C-alpha positions in Angstrom: 52.3 -32.1 -48.4 49.1 -30.0 -48.9 49.2 -26.9 -51.1 47.8 -23.7 -49.8 44.7 -24.2 -52.0 44.0 -27.7 -50.6 44.5 -26.4 -47.0 42.1 -23.5 -47.6 39.4 -25.9 -48.9 39.8 -28.3 -46.0 39.8 -25.5 -43.5 36.3 -24.5 -44.6 34.9 -28.0 -44.3 34.2 -28.5 -40.6 32.3 -30.4 -37.9 29.4 -29.0 -35.9 31.2 -28.4 -32.5 34.1 -26.6 -34.3 31.7 -24.6 -36.3 29.7 -23.6 -33.3 32.8 -22.1 -31.8 33.6 -20.2 -35.0 30.0 -18.8 -35.1 30.3 -17.6 -31.5 33.6 -15.9 -32.3 32.1 -14.3 -35.5 29.0 -13.1 -33.7 31.1 -11.7 -30.8 33.0 -9.7 -33.4 29.7 -8.2 -34.6 29.6 -10.3 -37.8 26.3 -11.4 -39.2 26.2 -15.1 -39.8 24.0 -16.4 -42.7 23.0 -20.1 -43.0 21.5 -22.0 -45.9 21.5 -25.7 -46.7 21.0 -28.1 -49.6 22.2 -31.0 -51.6 24.1 -29.0 -54.3 24.7 -32.1 -56.3 25.6 -30.9 -59.8 26.7 -27.3 -59.1 25.2 -24.9 -61.6 24.5 -21.2 -62.1 21.3 -21.3 -60.1 23.2 -22.6 -57.1 25.9 -20.0 -57.5 23.5 -17.1 -57.8 21.5 -18.3 -54.8 24.5 -18.7 -52.6 26.0 -15.4 -53.7 22.8 -13.6 -52.9 22.7 -15.3 -49.5 26.3 -14.3 -48.8 25.4 -10.6 -49.6 22.9 -10.7 -46.6 25.6 -10.9 -44.0 29.3 -11.3 -43.3 29.8 -15.0 -43.1 28.0 -17.7 -45.1 27.6 -21.2 -43.8 26.4 -24.1 -46.0 24.7 -27.1 -44.4 25.3 -29.9 -46.9 23.1 -33.0 -46.9 25.3 -36.2 -46.5 25.0 -38.9 -49.1 22.8 -41.0 -46.9 20.4 -38.1 -46.5 20.3 -37.4 -50.2 19.5 -41.1 -51.0 16.5 -41.0 -48.6 15.2 -37.7 -49.9 16.0 -38.0 -53.7 16.2 -41.7 -54.3 18.9 -44.5 -54.7 20.6 -43.0 -57.8 21.5 -39.7 -56.0 23.7 -38.0 -55.3 25.7 -38.1 -58.5 28.7 -36.5 -56.7 29.6 -37.8 -53.2 29.5 -35.5 -50.2 33.3 -35.0 -50.1 33.3 -33.8 -53.8 30.3 -31.6 -53.2 31.8 -30.1 -50.1 35.1 -29.4 -51.8 33.4 -27.6 -54.7 31.4 -25.4 -52.3 34.6 -24.7 -50.3 36.3 -23.4 -53.5 33.7 -20.6 -53.7 35.2 -17.4 -52.2 31.8 -16.3 -50.7 31.4 -19.5 -48.7 33.0 -19.4 -45.3 32.2 -22.8 -43.9 30.6 -26.1 -44.9 29.2 -28.6 -42.4 27.8 -32.0 -43.6 24.7 -33.3 -41.9 23.3 -36.9 -41.9 19.7 -36.0 -40.9 17.0 -35.3 -43.5 16.6 -31.7 -42.2 19.1 -29.2 -40.8 17.1 -28.5 -37.7 19.8 -29.7 -35.3 22.4 -27.6 -37.2 20.3 -24.5 -37.1 19.3 -25.0 -33.4 23.0 -25.5 -32.5 24.5 -22.7 -34.6 21.6 -20.1 -34.3 22.7 -18.0 -37.3 21.6 -14.4 -37.5 20.0 -15.0 -40.9 18.4 -18.2 -42.2 18.0 -18.4 -45.9 16.0 -20.7 -48.2 14.6 -20.6 -51.7 11.5 -18.5 -52.3 9.6 -21.8 -53.0 9.3 -22.0 -49.2 6.9 -20.0 -47.1 8.8 -18.6 -44.1 6.5 -20.4 -41.6 7.4 -23.7 -43.3 11.2 -23.3 -43.3 12.9 -25.7 -41.0 14.6 -23.8 -38.2 12.7 -20.6 -38.7 11.1 -20.7 -35.3 14.4 -21.2 -33.6 16.2 -18.4 -35.5 13.3 -15.9 -35.0 13.1 -16.8 -31.3 16.8 -16.0 -31.0 16.3 -12.5 -32.6 17.4 -13.6 -36.0 15.8 -13.2 -39.5 14.5 -15.6 -42.0 14.8 -14.6 -45.7 13.9 -16.2 -49.0 15.7 -15.9 -52.3 14.3 -16.4 -55.8 15.8 -19.3 -57.8 17.2 -18.7 -61.3 14.5 -20.2 -63.6 15.4 -23.2 -65.6 18.3 -24.6 -63.5 18.2 -27.6 -61.2 20.4 -30.6 -60.7 17.4 -32.9 -61.4 16.8 -31.2 -64.8 20.4 -31.5 -65.7 20.4 -35.2 -64.9 17.3 -35.7 -66.9 18.8 -33.9 -69.9 21.9 -36.0 -69.8 19.8 -39.2 -69.6 17.7 -38.2 -72.5 20.8 -37.5 -74.7 22.5 -40.8 -74.0 19.5 -43.1 -74.3 
């Protein structure tokens, strides 16, 4: 039997058709839906700060999470360190995250085009015109925002630090 905590986690991890219905409901209730995406492999303070700031921009925060196959194509054969189910569960445990959807593609364009969030968020290392899905969100009357990263934190740098300490 699942505990309340496990059920709450699993309820946040959803598929695209179910999430589309949730988004329609939230938007019909006047709630602003925020979307961001990423790998979120080794969760660190930079991730938490970024997602918390994204959540503050609206009422509901959706995370598009790269599937393991997508991460391998983008980051190489040794990644991710944590599998997609573990990464999704960790994100679901965050109180400011309302939904997580895993995607197999290398970009979240299909997710964004289907969900049409009110606000699309990426890191400030992206120019708005280069953010995947920005055109679609803007054409639908939404906004595209960037958020500064916390300097000195990345999953890749954590992995490199661990490797250097064990070799």
